[in-house]
BAKOL-341657 format. One line per 3 residues: number of its first residue (from 1); their letters; for each residue x, y, z of C-alpha. Coordinates in pm, 1 decimal. Example, Ala and Ser with C-alpha at 12.3 -4.5 7.8 and 13.67 -1.06 7.14 Angstrom:
BEGIN
1) AS) 1230.0/-450.0/780.0; 1367.0/-106.0/714.0 .
! end
This chain:
BEGIN
1) XXX) 797.6/-3515.1/2084.7; 1089.0/-3656.1/1859.9; 1310.0/-3453.6/1648.9 .
4) XXX) 1183.5/-3530.5/1358.2; 826.7/-3455.4/1417.0; 920.0/-3106.2/1573.9 .
7) XXX) 1066.2/-3032.5/1280.9; 748.5/-3098.1/1071.1; 538.4/-2933.5/1260.7 .
10) XXX) 768.6/-2638.6/1236.6; 780.2/-2692.3/861.2; 376.7/-2686.2/838.9 .
13) XXX) 341.5/-2360.9/1045.2; 654.1/-2178.5/827.9; 421.8/-2308.8/540.3 .
16) XXX) 75.6/-2156.7/697.7; 241.7/-1858.7/791.8; 363.3/-1825.1/434.7 .
19) XXX) 21.3/-1909.1/309.3; -174.8/-1650.9/560.3; 30.7/-1376.8/452.2 .
22) XXX) -28.8/-1446.3/95.8; -412.8/-1462.6/182.1; -448.2/-1122.4/320.0 .
25) XXX) -271.2/-947.5/64.8; -446.4/-1135.2/-240.9; -762.7/-1129.4/-67.0 .
28) XXX) -982.8/-906.7/162.6; -1032.9/-1133.8/478.5; -1255.5/-921.4/778.3 .
31) XXX) -1248.3/-1211.4/992.1; -1070.2/-1478.2/1149.2; -1323.0/-1725.4/1039.4 .
34) XXX) -1308.5/-1586.8/714.1; -914.9/-1677.8/695.1; -961.4/-1971.7/853.8 .
37) XXX) -1209.5/-2093.8/586.4; -919.0/-1996.6/313.0; -689.6/-2175.7/494.7 .
40) XXX) -891.6/-2492.3/466.6; -988.0/-2438.8/86.5; -579.2/-2467.5/67.3 .
43) XXX) -552.5/-2772.1/278.1; -459.2/-2676.0/562.7; -628.8/-2822.0/919.3 .
46) XXX) -669.2/-2510.0/1131.9; -876.1/-2423.4/1428.5; -996.9/-2102.2/1504.6 .
49) XXX) -705.1/-2082.1/1806.9; -463.5/-2168.6/1564.0; -535.6/-1860.3/1320.2 .
52) XXX) -563.5/-1646.8/1626.3; -208.0/-1726.8/1745.4; -93.2/-1698.4/1375.6 .
55) XXX) -271.7/-1334.5/1359.3; -41.0/-1245.1/1673.9; 264.6/-1432.4/1554.0 .
58) XXX) 261.2/-1257.3/1225.5; 188.0/-925.4/1408.4; -150.5/-856.5/1122.8 .
61) XXX) -372.6/-616.5/1233.7; -720.2/-484.6/1143.3; -684.1/-199.3/831.4 .
64) XXX) -957.8/24.4/733.0; -1128.7/-24.5/394.7; -1274.2/293.6/166.7 .
67) XXX) -1627.5/127.9/248.0; -1603.1/193.2/607.9; -1551.9/-201.8/716.6 .
70) XXX) -1175.7/-344.1/815.2; -968.0/-619.9/676.2; -651.2/-788.1/779.7 .
73) XXX) -316.4/-677.6/681.4; 51.7/-607.2/803.5; 72.7/-262.9/991.2 .
76) XXX) 284.8/-101.3/738.6; 55.4/-194.5/442.7; -203.6/48.2/323.8 .
79) XXX) -409.3/-40.3/23.8; -348.0/132.9/-315.8; -694.8/327.6/-281.9 .
82) XXX) -597.3/482.1/74.6; -247.9/580.4/-91.7; -408.1/757.6/-358.6 .
85) XXX) -644.5/947.8/-161.8; -368.6/1049.9/62.2; -161.0/1153.6/-219.6 .
88) XXX) -477.9/1327.1/-374.3; -561.6/1528.3/-58.0; -163.4/1617.4/-25.9 .
91) XXX) -159.8/1725.3/-369.1; -471.1/1969.8/-327.7; -384.0/2093.9/-10.9 .
94) XXX) 44.3/2141.9/-83.0; 142.3/2150.9/-450.6; 181.7/2450.7/-634.0 .
97) XXX) 318.2/2405.9/-958.2; 419.6/2103.6/-1184.4; 652.4/2108.5/-1479.1 .
100) XXX) 913.0/1923.4/-1652.8; 1215.4/1890.9/-1844.8; 1320.6/1569.7/-2076.5 .
103) XXX) 1193.2/1291.1/-1813.2; 1209.3/1445.3/-1482.8; 882.7/1613.4/-1378.3 .
106) XXX) 934.4/1875.2/-1084.5; 675.5/1944.1/-797.9; 661.7/2273.0/-622.1 .
109) XXX) 533.9/2283.5/-312.2; 423.5/2483.2/-9.3; 735.8/2510.2/179.9 .
112) XXX) 812.8/2219.9/417.6; 583.6/2015.0/216.3; 789.7/1838.8/-10.7 .
115) XXX) 913.8/1563.4/172.2; 550.8/1414.9/275.9; 463.7/1451.1/-93.7 .
118) XXX) 738.1/1263.7/-178.6; 669.5/974.9/12.7; 294.5/987.7/-143.7 .
121) XXX) 419.2/964.5/-467.8; 647.7/690.8/-388.8; 364.3/498.2/-198.2 .
124) XXX) 146.3/524.8/-449.3; 385.2/336.9/-652.2; 323.1/464.1/-994.0 .
127) XXX) 515.9/255.1/-1266.4; 648.7/525.4/-1469.6; 814.9/693.3/-1176.9 .
130) XXX) 1163.4/507.4/-1084.8; 1203.2/749.7/-764.5; 1174.1/1110.3/-613.7 .
133) XXX) 1399.1/1334.7/-432.6; 1253.6/1585.3/-197.3; 1391.0/1927.9/-79.4 .
136) XXX) 1236.1/2204.0/138.8; 967.8/2300.2/-126.3; 1036.2/2107.2/-426.9 .
139) XXX) 1031.7/1745.0/-567.5; 1248.1/1554.4/-837.3; 1064.1/1278.7/-1011.0 .
142) XXX) 1236.5/1041.5/-1242.4; 1004.0/914.7/-1533.1; 1073.4/618.4/-1719.5 .
145) XXX) 1026.3/597.1/-2027.4; 1049.4/979.2/-2112.2; 693.2/906.7/-2331.0 .
148) XXX) 500.0/867.2/-1996.4; 599.5/1217.8/-1881.4; 280.7/1361.7/-2061.1 .
151) XXX) 92.3/1076.5/-1879.7; 242.5/1183.6/-1554.0; 183.0/1538.4/-1572.9 .
154) XXX) -172.6/1523.8/-1651.8; -199.3/1274.4/-1358.8; -20.9/1540.6/-1133.6 .
157) XXX) -238.6/1824.2/-1265.5; -567.7/1633.5/-1230.2; -451.7/1583.7/-854.8 .
160) XXX) -432.4/1939.9/-761.4; -750.5/2030.8/-865.1; -972.6/1713.9/-785.0 .
163) XXX) -1324.9/1685.6/-881.4; -1620.8/1763.7/-665.9; -1667.3/1399.9/-585.2 .
166) XXX) -1277.7/1314.3/-507.6; -1296.5/1636.9/-240.9; -1589.2/1425.5/-76.5 .
169) X) -1372.5/1121.1/-26.9 .
! end
């Protein structure tokens, strides 16, 4: 293979890999054939073997969905739905009080649970929460804008007392 041809193939592969990542972030892709179909729609000429190699090289795995099916995703990626379910479980099991001062929300947890709850809050990616700091049994969540504090408090208190339907999730 000539040098110029090799660069062209690598460039095409890099473009295809970037597209694969975009597709699995934007769409529910359950099978290699689904992924191949999406790539073909976007003008890439791929076979199932090519898709299989791309999946391996990009370290893409199958992630569970709420309905019991699986979809392709990156190992560190969790769906927002899954993140919110985890947050609801942690709040119901660990959070004992929620309070605030100005734009700071304080979440009190059972001893030793603050770090897990804070990580779940961060993972849930609430647009109003700038960040969290956790101790052993206390979390400080910084809220912006200050006017969003009542909404955050309401959401946190709802998570502490899930409805019967939410408990079954």
